[in-house]
Structures are given as C-alpha cells and as structure tokens.
A tleap script that builds the chain and sets N, CA, C and O, in Angstrom:
source leaprc.protein.ff14SB
mol = sequence {
  NMET GLY GLY ALA GLN GLU TRP ARG PRO VAL
  CYS ARG VAL ALA GLU LEU GLU VAL GLU ARG
  GLY ALA THR ALA LEU VAL HIE GLY GLN ALA
  ILE ALA LEU PHE ARG THR ALA ASP ASP LEU
  VAL TYR ALA LEU GLY ASN HIE ASP PRO PHE
  ALA HIE ALA SER VAL MET ALA ARG GLY ILE
  VAL GLY SER ARG ASP GLY VAL PRO PHE VAL
  ALA SER PRO VAL HIE ARG HIE SER PHE ASP
  LEU ARG THR GLY ARG CYS ARG GLU ASP GLU
  GLY VAL THR VAL PRO ALA TYR GLU VAL LYS
  VAL VAL GLU GLY VAL VAL LEU VAL GLY SER
  ARG LYS GLN GLU VAL VAL CALA
}
set mol.1.N position { -7.470 14.881 -13.249 }
set mol.1.CA position { -6.286 14.025 -13.915 }
set mol.1.C position { -6.786 13.345 -15.113 }
set mol.1.O position { -7.578 12.416 -14.956 }
set mol.2.N position { -6.420 13.696 -16.300 }
set mol.2.CA position { -6.872 13.225 -17.648 }
set mol.2.C position { -6.248 11.913 -17.871 }
set mol.2.O position { -5.396 11.421 -17.132 }
set mol.3.N position { -6.761 11.338 -19.018 }
set mol.3.CA position { -6.286 10.017 -19.549 }
set mol.3.C position { -6.764 9.064 -18.983 }
set mol.3.O position { -7.312 9.241 -17.895 }
set mol.4.N position { -6.689 7.739 -19.579 }
set mol.4.CA position { -7.390 6.576 -19.252 }
set mol.4.C position { -6.590 6.098 -18.190 }
set mol.4.O position { -5.359 6.075 -18.188 }
set mol.5.N position { -7.500 5.638 -17.099 }
set mol.5.CA position { -6.709 5.089 -16.048 }
set mol.5.C position { -6.636 3.533 -16.208 }
set mol.5.O position { -7.634 2.885 -16.526 }
set mol.6.N position { -5.399 2.951 -15.971 }
set mol.6.CA position { -5.100 1.525 -16.299 }
set mol.6.C position { -5.272 0.797 -14.942 }
set mol.6.O position { -4.515 0.932 -13.981 }
set mol.7.N position { -6.449 -0.052 -14.997 }
set mol.7.CA position { -6.628 -0.740 -13.797 }
set mol.7.C position { -6.173 -2.294 -13.965 }
set mol.7.O position { -6.598 -2.955 -14.912 }
set mol.8.N position { -5.434 -2.750 -13.159 }
set mol.8.CA position { -4.912 -4.037 -13.425 }
set mol.8.C position { -5.336 -4.977 -12.376 }
set mol.8.O position { -4.931 -4.839 -11.222 }
set mol.9.N position { -6.294 -6.120 -12.790 }
set mol.9.CA position { -6.694 -6.947 -11.792 }
set mol.9.C position { -5.223 -7.725 -11.034 }
set mol.9.O position { -4.242 -8.050 -11.703 }
set mol.10.N position { -5.317 -7.894 -9.747 }
set mol.10.CA position { -4.321 -8.552 -9.119 }
set mol.10.C position { -4.690 -9.906 -8.460 }
set mol.10.O position { -4.076 -10.964 -8.603 }
set mol.11.N position { -5.750 -9.698 -7.747 }
set mol.11.CA position { -5.974 -11.061 -7.047 }
set mol.11.C position { -7.380 -10.826 -6.468 }
set mol.11.O position { -7.866 -9.695 -6.449 }
set mol.12.N position { -8.050 -11.938 -5.980 }
set mol.12.CA position { -9.269 -11.633 -5.246 }
set mol.12.C position { -9.188 -11.262 -3.799 }
set mol.12.O position { -8.278 -11.705 -3.098 }
set mol.13.N position { -10.123 -10.453 -3.323 }
set mol.13.CA position { -10.146 -10.039 -1.921 }
set mol.13.C position { -9.836 -11.145 -0.936 }
set mol.13.O position { -9.118 -11.057 0.060 }
set mol.14.N position { -10.484 -12.179 -1.372 }
set mol.14.CA position { -10.571 -13.324 -0.366 }
set mol.14.C position { -9.170 -13.895 -0.257 }
set mol.14.O position { -8.860 -14.601 0.702 }
set mol.15.N position { -8.257 -13.576 -1.304 }
set mol.15.CA position { -6.936 -14.430 -1.164 }
set mol.15.C position { -5.994 -13.587 -0.335 }
set mol.15.O position { -4.841 -13.968 -0.133 }
set mol.16.N position { -6.514 -12.317 0.207 }
set mol.16.CA position { -5.485 -11.505 0.980 }
set mol.16.C position { -5.878 -11.746 2.229 }
set mol.16.O position { -7.040 -11.557 2.589 }
set mol.17.N position { -4.877 -12.217 3.062 }
set mol.17.CA position { -5.070 -12.266 4.645 }
set mol.17.C position { -5.345 -11.006 5.392 }
set mol.17.O position { -4.740 -9.980 5.080 }
set mol.18.N position { -6.175 -11.015 6.312 }
set mol.18.CA position { -6.394 -9.650 6.999 }
set mol.18.C position { -5.115 -9.237 7.787 }
set mol.18.O position { -4.539 -10.064 8.494 }
set mol.19.N position { -4.690 -8.005 7.668 }
set mol.19.CA position { -3.676 -7.354 8.203 }
set mol.19.C position { -2.416 -8.277 7.910 }
set mol.19.O position { -1.598 -8.385 8.824 }
set mol.20.N position { -2.229 -8.828 6.937 }
set mol.20.CA position { -0.911 -9.522 6.379 }
set mol.20.C position { -0.709 -8.917 4.833 }
set mol.20.O position { -1.649 -8.897 4.039 }
set mol.21.N position { 0.447 -8.491 4.543 }
set mol.21.CA position { 0.742 -8.019 3.394 }
set mol.21.C position { 1.057 -9.209 2.363 }
set mol.21.O position { 1.481 -10.318 2.688 }
set mol.22.N position { 0.773 -8.779 1.069 }
set mol.22.CA position { 1.088 -9.795 -0.029 }
set mol.22.C position { 1.896 -8.753 -1.106 }
set mol.22.O position { 1.897 -7.525 -1.010 }
set mol.23.N position { 2.502 -9.457 -2.031 }
set mol.23.CA position { 3.296 -8.492 -3.207 }
set mol.23.C position { 2.718 -9.147 -4.467 }
set mol.23.O position { 2.365 -10.314 -4.635 }
set mol.24.N position { 2.709 -7.957 -5.431 }
set mol.24.CA position { 2.517 -8.340 -6.798 }
set mol.24.C position { 3.255 -7.469 -7.540 }
set mol.24.O position { 3.894 -6.543 -7.040 }
set mol.25.N position { 3.198 -7.742 -8.859 }
set mol.25.CA position { 3.891 -6.799 -9.779 }
set mol.25.C position { 2.872 -6.208 -10.642 }
set mol.25.O position { 2.176 -6.786 -11.477 }
set mol.26.N position { 2.886 -4.877 -10.299 }
set mol.26.CA position { 1.829 -4.161 -11.190 }
set mol.26.C position { 2.438 -2.843 -12.116 }
set mol.26.O position { 3.100 -1.938 -11.607 }
set mol.27.N position { 2.156 -2.899 -13.279 }
set mol.27.CA position { 2.760 -1.813 -13.879 }
set mol.27.C position { 4.318 -1.673 -13.858 }
set mol.27.O position { 4.934 -0.608 -13.815 }
set mol.28.N position { 4.944 -3.166 -13.903 }
set mol.28.CA position { 6.438 -3.388 -13.744 }
set mol.28.C position { 6.865 -2.674 -12.265 }
set mol.28.O position { 8.012 -2.239 -12.160 }
set mol.29.N position { 6.070 -2.578 -11.302 }
set mol.29.CA position { 6.631 -2.044 -10.194 }
set mol.29.C position { 6.067 -3.047 -8.830 }
set mol.29.O position { 4.889 -3.377 -8.690 }
set mol.30.N position { 7.048 -3.383 -8.010 }
set mol.30.CA position { 6.769 -4.145 -6.864 }
set mol.30.C position { 5.741 -3.692 -5.908 }
set mol.30.O position { 6.057 -2.794 -5.129 }
set mol.31.N position { 4.624 -4.161 -5.865 }
set mol.31.CA position { 3.557 -3.352 -5.187 }
set mol.31.C position { 3.315 -4.182 -3.842 }
set mol.31.O position { 3.520 -5.384 -4.011 }
set mol.32.N position { 2.911 -3.812 -2.489 }
set mol.32.CA position { 2.635 -4.333 -1.259 }
set mol.32.C position { 1.192 -4.219 -1.329 }
set mol.32.O position { 0.759 -3.104 -1.620 }
set mol.33.N position { 0.312 -5.212 -1.106 }
set mol.33.CA position { -1.168 -5.202 -0.913 }
set mol.33.C position { -1.302 -5.284 0.496 }
set mol.33.O position { -0.527 -6.003 1.127 }
set mol.34.N position { -2.418 -4.470 1.211 }
set mol.34.CA position { -2.689 -4.706 2.558 }
set mol.34.C position { -4.269 -4.840 2.331 }
set mol.34.O position { -4.887 -4.196 1.483 }
set mol.35.N position { -4.813 -5.740 3.184 }
set mol.35.CA position { -6.380 -5.869 3.480 }
set mol.35.C position { -6.417 -5.515 5.135 }
set mol.35.O position { -5.743 -6.151 5.946 }
set mol.36.N position { -7.154 -4.594 5.440 }
set mol.36.CA position { -7.181 -4.173 6.868 }
set mol.36.C position { -8.407 -4.931 7.356 }
set mol.36.O position { -9.110 -5.642 6.638 }
set mol.37.N position { -8.604 -4.682 8.771 }
set mol.37.CA position { -9.785 -5.676 9.330 }
set mol.37.C position { -11.165 -5.069 9.057 }
set mol.37.O position { -12.219 -5.636 9.346 }
set mol.38.N position { -11.044 -3.562 8.327 }
set mol.38.CA position { -12.573 -3.245 8.067 }
set mol.38.C position { -12.640 -3.570 6.571 }
set mol.38.O position { -13.567 -3.075 5.929 }
set mol.39.N position { -11.649 -4.440 5.886 }
set mol.39.CA position { -11.996 -4.969 4.447 }
set mol.39.C position { -11.471 -3.804 3.542 }
set mol.39.O position { -11.865 -3.775 2.376 }
set mol.40.N position { -10.765 -3.016 3.914 }
set mol.40.CA position { -10.434 -2.081 2.707 }
set mol.40.C position { -8.999 -2.631 2.241 }
set mol.40.O position { -8.311 -3.265 3.041 }
set mol.41.N position { -8.580 -2.389 0.988 }
set mol.41.CA position { -7.433 -2.715 0.642 }
set mol.41.C position { -6.673 -1.545 -0.002 }
set mol.41.O position { -7.192 -0.693 -0.722 }
set mol.42.N position { -5.346 -1.614 0.358 }
set mol.42.CA position { -4.413 -0.599 0.085 }
set mol.42.C position { -3.192 -1.031 -0.626 }
set mol.42.O position { -2.759 -2.160 -0.397 }
set mol.43.N position { -2.569 -0.228 -1.493 }
set mol.43.CA position { -1.361 -0.850 -2.160 }
set mol.43.C position { -0.306 0.291 -1.915 }
set mol.43.O position { -0.593 1.466 -2.145 }
set mol.44.N position { 0.862 -0.077 -1.465 }
set mol.44.CA position { 2.098 0.804 -1.403 }
set mol.44.C position { 3.170 0.195 -2.333 }
set mol.44.O position { 2.983 -0.896 -2.872 }
set mol.45.N position { 4.187 0.845 -2.494 }
set mol.45.CA position { 5.364 0.424 -3.180 }
set mol.45.C position { 5.937 -0.528 -1.978 }
set mol.45.O position { 5.694 -0.282 -0.796 }
set mol.46.N position { 6.748 -1.677 -2.422 }
set mol.46.CA position { 7.166 -2.637 -1.413 }
set mol.46.C position { 8.582 -2.247 -1.112 }
set mol.46.O position { 9.226 -2.988 -0.370 }
set mol.47.N position { 9.070 -1.303 -1.543 }
set mol.47.CA position { 10.380 -0.938 -1.221 }
set mol.47.C position { 10.676 0.254 0.034 }
set mol.47.O position { 10.509 1.465 -0.106 }
set mol.48.N position { 11.064 -0.307 1.035 }
set mol.48.CA position { 11.472 0.365 2.429 }
set mol.48.C position { 12.712 1.358 2.273 }
set mol.48.O position { 13.879 0.973 2.340 }
set mol.49.N position { 12.288 2.811 2.036 }
set mol.49.CA position { 13.499 3.819 1.864 }
set mol.49.C position { 14.341 3.877 3.094 }
set mol.49.O position { 15.383 4.533 3.077 }
set mol.50.N position { 13.987 3.288 4.069 }
set mol.50.CA position { 15.040 3.346 5.215 }
set mol.50.C position { 15.890 2.127 5.097 }
set mol.50.O position { 17.114 2.257 5.124 }
set mol.51.N position { 15.346 0.969 4.969 }
set mol.51.CA position { 16.173 -0.313 4.911 }
set mol.51.C position { 16.579 -0.711 3.642 }
set mol.51.O position { 17.158 -1.795 3.579 }
set mol.52.N position { 16.373 0.044 2.413 }
set mol.52.CA position { 16.718 -0.178 1.315 }
set mol.52.C position { 16.498 -1.632 0.757 }
set mol.52.O position { 17.257 -2.232 -0.004 }
set mol.53.N position { 15.459 -2.027 1.218 }
set mol.53.CA position { 15.088 -3.454 0.790 }
set mol.53.C position { 13.632 -3.483 0.447 }
set mol.53.O position { 12.923 -2.555 0.837 }
set mol.54.N position { 13.119 -4.483 -0.260 }
set mol.54.CA position { 11.881 -4.680 -0.666 }
set mol.54.C position { 11.236 -5.470 0.453 }
set mol.54.O position { 11.201 -6.695 0.334 }
set mol.55.N position { 10.711 -4.880 1.551 }
set mol.55.CA position { 10.189 -5.743 2.782 }
set mol.55.C position { 8.813 -5.094 3.247 }
set mol.55.O position { 8.340 -5.501 4.308 }
set mol.56.N position { 8.183 -4.181 2.578 }
set mol.56.CA position { 7.091 -3.543 3.117 }
set mol.56.C position { 5.911 -4.594 3.299 }
set mol.56.O position { 5.170 -4.536 4.280 }
set mol.57.N position { 5.782 -5.499 2.365 }
set mol.57.CA position { 4.725 -6.505 2.473 }
set mol.57.C position { 4.667 -7.285 3.614 }
set mol.57.O position { 3.621 -7.780 4.034 }
set mol.58.N position { 6.058 -7.449 4.276 }
set mol.58.CA position { 6.313 -8.142 5.555 }
set mol.58.C position { 6.082 -7.418 6.929 }
set mol.58.O position { 6.311 -7.856 8.057 }
set mol.59.N position { 5.552 -6.156 6.541 }
set mol.59.CA position { 5.368 -5.166 7.699 }
set mol.59.C position { 4.070 -5.636 8.435 }
set mol.59.O position { 3.189 -6.400 8.041 }
set mol.60.N position { 4.211 -4.930 9.672 }
set mol.60.CA position { 2.956 -5.109 10.721 }
set mol.60.C position { 1.817 -4.073 10.320 }
set mol.60.O position { 1.936 -2.848 10.337 }
set mol.61.N position { 0.728 -4.776 9.970 }
set mol.61.CA position { -0.298 -3.594 9.729 }
set mol.61.C position { -1.156 -3.326 11.091 }
set mol.61.O position { -1.288 -4.180 11.968 }
set mol.62.N position { -1.719 -2.016 11.142 }
set mol.62.CA position { -2.300 -1.527 12.232 }
set mol.62.C position { -3.195 -0.390 11.989 }
set mol.62.O position { -3.497 -0.080 10.837 }
set mol.63.N position { -3.702 0.345 13.165 }
set mol.63.CA position { -4.389 1.580 12.916 }
set mol.63.C position { -4.081 2.304 14.223 }
set mol.63.O position { -4.112 1.679 15.283 }
set mol.64.N position { -3.749 3.760 14.174 }
set mol.64.CA position { -3.564 4.304 15.333 }
set mol.64.C position { -4.251 5.800 15.059 }
set mol.64.O position { -3.969 6.535 14.113 }
set mol.65.N position { -5.071 6.030 15.952 }
set mol.65.CA position { -5.760 7.491 15.862 }
set mol.65.C position { -6.666 7.534 14.399 }
set mol.65.O position { -6.919 8.542 13.740 }
set mol.66.N position { -7.041 6.233 14.126 }
set mol.66.CA position { -7.783 6.196 12.943 }
set mol.66.C position { -6.912 6.309 11.428 }
set mol.66.O position { -7.406 6.428 10.307 }
set mol.67.N position { -5.905 6.253 11.689 }
set mol.67.CA position { -5.048 6.058 10.399 }
set mol.67.C position { -4.543 4.630 10.212 }
set mol.67.O position { -3.737 4.178 11.025 }
set mol.68.N position { -4.982 3.879 9.161 }
set mol.68.CA position { -4.245 2.752 8.808 }
set mol.68.C position { -2.851 2.869 8.370 }
set mol.68.O position { -2.415 3.701 7.574 }
set mol.69.N position { -2.137 1.857 9.031 }
set mol.69.CA position { -0.448 2.054 8.660 }
set mol.69.C position { -0.033 0.783 8.574 }
set mol.69.O position { -0.678 -0.198 8.945 }
set mol.70.N position { 1.154 0.784 8.037 }
set mol.70.CA position { 2.005 -0.489 7.952 }
set mol.70.C position { 3.323 -0.114 8.598 }
set mol.70.O position { 3.811 0.964 8.258 }
set mol.71.N position { 4.004 -0.909 9.541 }
set mol.71.CA position { 5.216 -0.674 10.128 }
set mol.71.C position { 6.189 -1.523 9.360 }
set mol.71.O position { 5.948 -2.717 9.181 }
set mol.72.N position { 7.403 -0.888 8.847 }
set mol.72.CA position { 8.396 -1.870 8.047 }
set mol.72.C position { 8.868 -2.785 9.183 }
set mol.72.O position { 9.115 -2.480 10.350 }
set mol.73.N position { 8.945 -4.099 8.513 }
set mol.73.CA position { 9.554 -5.057 9.521 }
set mol.73.C position { 11.108 -4.949 9.893 }
set mol.73.O position { 11.598 -5.602 10.813 }
set mol.74.N position { 11.763 -4.150 9.169 }
set mol.74.CA position { 13.241 -3.768 9.409 }
set mol.74.C position { 13.510 -2.585 10.585 }
set mol.74.O position { 13.965 -2.908 11.682 }
set mol.75.N position { 13.213 -1.307 10.282 }
set mol.75.CA position { 13.359 -0.308 11.183 }
set mol.75.C position { 12.080 0.327 12.078 }
set mol.75.O position { 12.069 1.299 12.834 }
set mol.76.N position { 11.100 -0.524 11.727 }
set mol.76.CA position { 9.793 -0.169 12.526 }
set mol.76.C position { 9.110 1.373 12.272 }
set mol.76.O position { 8.270 1.895 13.006 }
set mol.77.N position { 9.671 1.932 11.092 }
set mol.77.CA position { 9.006 3.125 10.594 }
set mol.77.C position { 7.691 2.677 10.081 }
set mol.77.O position { 7.491 1.680 9.388 }
set mol.78.N position { 6.814 3.540 10.508 }
set mol.78.CA position { 5.221 3.331 10.016 }
set mol.78.C position { 5.035 4.281 8.988 }
set mol.78.O position { 5.535 5.405 8.943 }
set mol.79.N position { 4.009 3.564 7.870 }
set mol.79.CA position { 3.675 4.291 6.653 }
set mol.79.C position { 2.224 4.393 6.728 }
set mol.79.O position { 1.567 3.444 7.156 }
set mol.80.N position { 1.621 5.587 6.302 }
set mol.80.CA position { 0.225 5.828 6.279 }
set mol.80.C position { -0.208 4.968 4.915 }
set mol.80.O position { 0.351 5.093 3.825 }
set mol.81.N position { -1.100 4.246 5.145 }
set mol.81.CA position { -1.622 3.169 4.083 }
set mol.81.C position { -2.319 4.009 3.008 }
set mol.81.O position { -2.353 3.637 1.835 }
set mol.82.N position { -2.845 5.090 3.412 }
set mol.82.CA position { -3.653 5.802 2.448 }
set mol.82.C position { -2.796 6.673 1.602 }
set mol.82.O position { -3.162 7.041 0.486 }
set mol.83.N position { -1.450 7.064 2.226 }
set mol.83.CA position { -0.720 8.192 1.336 }
set mol.83.C position { 0.495 7.787 0.954 }
set mol.83.O position { 1.015 8.229 -0.070 }
set mol.84.N position { 1.192 6.731 1.885 }
set mol.84.CA position { 2.406 6.136 1.881 }
set mol.84.C position { 3.369 7.318 2.554 }
set mol.84.O position { 4.570 7.275 2.288 }
set mol.85.N position { 2.959 8.175 3.257 }
set mol.85.CA position { 3.976 9.030 3.981 }
set mol.85.C position { 4.371 8.396 5.334 }
set mol.85.O position { 3.500 7.816 5.982 }
set mol.86.N position { 5.534 8.467 5.756 }
set mol.86.CA position { 6.072 8.036 6.904 }
set mol.86.C position { 5.635 8.761 8.127 }
set mol.86.O position { 5.888 9.964 8.183 }
set mol.87.N position { 4.981 8.159 9.163 }
set mol.87.CA position { 4.598 8.866 10.270 }
set mol.87.C position { 5.479 9.435 11.157 }
set mol.87.O position { 5.168 10.353 11.916 }
set mol.88.N position { 6.661 8.886 11.085 }
set mol.88.CA position { 7.845 9.359 12.007 }
set mol.88.C position { 8.727 10.518 11.208 }
set mol.88.O position { 9.362 11.393 11.797 }
set mol.89.N position { 8.665 10.391 9.946 }
set mol.89.CA position { 9.449 11.599 9.318 }
set mol.89.C position { 8.677 11.876 7.906 }
set mol.89.O position { 8.714 11.153 6.911 }
set mol.90.N position { 8.017 13.022 8.059 }
set mol.90.CA position { 7.015 13.621 7.157 }
set mol.90.C position { 7.711 13.815 5.739 }
set mol.90.O position { 6.987 13.936 4.750 }
set mol.91.N position { 8.901 13.842 5.629 }
set mol.91.CA position { 9.606 14.160 4.434 }
set mol.91.C position { 9.736 12.743 3.576 }
set mol.91.O position { 10.067 12.779 2.391 }
set mol.92.N position { 9.514 11.766 4.109 }
set mol.92.CA position { 9.824 10.470 3.345 }
set mol.92.C position { 8.273 9.769 3.152 }
set mol.92.O position { 7.464 9.582 4.060 }
set mol.93.N position { 8.109 9.461 1.805 }
set mol.93.CA position { 7.018 8.775 1.445 }
set mol.93.C position { 7.409 7.524 0.691 }
set mol.93.O position { 8.519 7.484 0.162 }
set mol.94.N position { 6.584 6.506 0.604 }
set mol.94.CA position { 6.563 5.450 -0.351 }
set mol.94.C position { 5.277 5.503 -1.126 }
set mol.94.O position { 4.177 5.787 -0.653 }
set mol.95.N position { 5.596 5.141 -2.594 }
set mol.95.CA position { 4.453 5.416 -3.592 }
set mol.95.C position { 3.007 4.552 -2.869 }
set mol.95.O position { 2.976 3.471 -2.280 }
set mol.96.N position { 2.074 5.361 -3.140 }
set mol.96.CA position { 0.693 4.859 -2.775 }
set mol.96.C position { -0.104 4.613 -4.312 }
set mol.96.O position { 0.095 5.316 -5.303 }
set mol.97.N position { -0.875 3.657 -4.253 }
set mol.97.CA position { -1.365 3.314 -5.567 }
set mol.97.C position { -3.047 3.307 -5.495 }
set mol.97.O position { -3.553 2.835 -4.477 }
set mol.98.N position { -3.727 3.710 -6.325 }
set mol.98.CA position { -5.078 3.703 -6.389 }
set mol.98.C position { -5.737 2.363 -6.386 }
set mol.98.O position { -5.367 1.654 -7.321 }
set mol.99.N position { -6.650 1.809 -5.552 }
set mol.99.CA position { -7.106 0.485 -5.506 }
set mol.99.C position { -8.770 0.589 -5.479 }
set mol.99.O position { -9.471 1.448 -4.944 }
set mol.100.N position { -9.115 -0.468 -6.166 }
set mol.100.CA position { -10.731 -0.563 -5.888 }
set mol.100.C position { -10.945 -1.885 -6.209 }
set mol.100.O position { -10.253 -2.538 -6.990 }
set mol.101.N position { -12.099 -2.351 -5.483 }
set mol.101.CA position { -12.490 -3.955 -5.792 }
set mol.101.C position { -13.741 -3.894 -6.510 }
set mol.101.O position { -14.644 -3.088 -6.284 }
set mol.102.N position { -13.737 -4.657 -7.251 }
set mol.102.CA position { -15.006 -4.901 -8.302 }
set mol.102.C position { -15.285 -6.144 -8.234 }
set mol.102.O position { -14.430 -6.910 -8.678 }
set mol.103.N position { -16.396 -6.654 -7.735 }
set mol.103.CA position { -17.028 -8.170 -7.785 }
set mol.103.C position { -15.996 -9.065 -7.140 }
set mol.103.O position { -15.698 -10.157 -7.624 }
set mol.104.N position { -15.404 -8.530 -5.926 }
set mol.104.CA position { -14.417 -9.202 -5.315 }
set mol.104.C position { -13.079 -9.419 -5.841 }
set mol.104.O position { -12.333 -10.227 -5.289 }
set mol.105.N position { -12.701 -8.729 -6.914 }
set mol.105.CA position { -11.549 -8.548 -7.423 }
set mol.105.C position { -10.692 -7.460 -7.141 }
set mol.105.O position { -11.169 -6.353 -7.391 }
set mol.106.N position { -9.465 -7.500 -6.651 }
set mol.106.CA position { -8.541 -6.246 -6.369 }
set mol.106.C position { -8.015 -5.679 -7.625 }
set mol.106.O position { -7.429 -6.488 -8.343 }
set mol.107.N position { -8.095 -4.506 -8.030 }
set mol.107.CA position { -7.789 -3.762 -9.018 }
set mol.107.C position { -6.818 -2.747 -8.849 }
set mol.107.O position { -7.369 -1.793 -8.300 }
set mol.108.N position { -5.501 -2.496 -9.094 }
set mol.108.CA position { -4.683 -1.637 -8.704 }
set mol.108.C position { -4.353 -0.670 -9.949 }
set mol.108.O position { -3.883 -1.082 -11.009 }
set mol.109.N position { -4.651 0.610 -9.683 }
set mol.109.CA position { -4.526 1.682 -10.758 }
set mol.109.C position { -3.093 2.429 -10.616 }
set mol.109.O position { -2.048 1.927 -10.203 }
set mol.110.N position { -3.308 3.750 -11.061 }
set mol.110.CA position { -1.870 4.398 -11.222 }
set mol.110.C position { -1.473 4.807 -9.795 }
set mol.110.O position { -2.188 4.690 -8.800 }
set mol.111.N position { -0.356 5.254 -9.837 }
set mol.111.CA position { 0.144 5.906 -8.466 }
set mol.111.C position { -0.669 7.045 -8.139 }
set mol.111.O position { -1.150 7.830 -8.957 }
set mol.112.N position { -0.798 7.086 -6.828 }
set mol.112.CA position { -1.548 8.482 -6.240 }
set mol.112.C position { -0.662 9.725 -6.562 }
set mol.112.O position { 0.562 9.611 -6.637 }
set mol.113.N position { -1.209 10.740 -6.724 }
set mol.113.CA position { -0.366 12.070 -6.981 }
set mol.113.C position { -0.187 12.452 -5.428 }
set mol.113.O position { -1.059 12.443 -4.559 }
set mol.114.N position { 1.084 12.767 -5.315 }
set mol.114.CA position { 1.575 13.431 -3.884 }
set mol.114.C position { 0.686 14.597 -3.637 }
set mol.114.O position { 0.437 15.443 -4.496 }
set mol.115.N position { 0.146 14.607 -2.240 }
set mol.115.CA position { -0.618 15.679 -1.690 }
set mol.115.C position { 0.227 16.532 -0.895 }
set mol.115.O position { 0.756 16.088 0.124 }
set mol.116.N position { 0.400 17.733 -1.278 }
set mol.116.CA position { 1.085 18.511 -0.583 }
set mol.116.C position { 0.345 19.341 0.594 }
set mol.116.O position { -0.507 20.194 0.345 }
set mol.117.N position { 0.718 19.037 1.766 }
set mol.117.CA position { -0.095 19.855 2.819 }
set mol.117.C position { 0.025 21.367 2.995 }
set mol.117.O position { -0.649 21.944 3.849 }
savepdb mol mol.pdb
quit
C-alpha cells in the first residue's frame, strides 16, 4: 500500500475502559474504539448496518474461539474487531481501521483494506 499513512492521535490507552467502547471522530468518520482485556485496541466504524444507527461503541465486547468481537446493542449481531466482518452474516462488514499505540497514545490510521477470503 503506497502513500503516507495518516495517523491521528485519539486518546490515551488509559482513558479507554476495558471491554467498553468509546467514540471518536477520525478522518471525518465516527469511529468506535475498543480496548480488550489483553490491552489491545481496535477501531471499527460506529454505524451498525443492521440497525441503521451509530451504536457500535455501546456494544458488548467479548471473545469467542480466540476471535475478539463486539456485539451490537440493537440486534446483537457480532462483528470481528480485527476485520469488521459480521460473524452471523459473512457478507456484511463494518469498516475496520488500523490502530497503533505509541507511548500510551492510541493512533488511528487508514481504513483497512477488505481481505477477500
């Protein structure tokens, strides 16, 4: 992938509650940030494609079969935090964004490219 990656500082990792979502505006998009129990941070689009509402950050975070996910608070569809793919309907995804943590600061980069299986 060519071109300069634009990393935007969003917050400190310490400000994110474990297994609770938070919202941020990054690159003009509403992003839902999630910090898992193993201290990894993920970023997905906040818009739930099933509920047609910006509610993903209020979802329930968990892990099943080693896959970190968030379950939408509306229809309970779960989305892989790594890819944004819906676990119940493989054809539906929400945007997933690159995330890195530098010196305790969460940086959100560009949208991940869709990986076609």
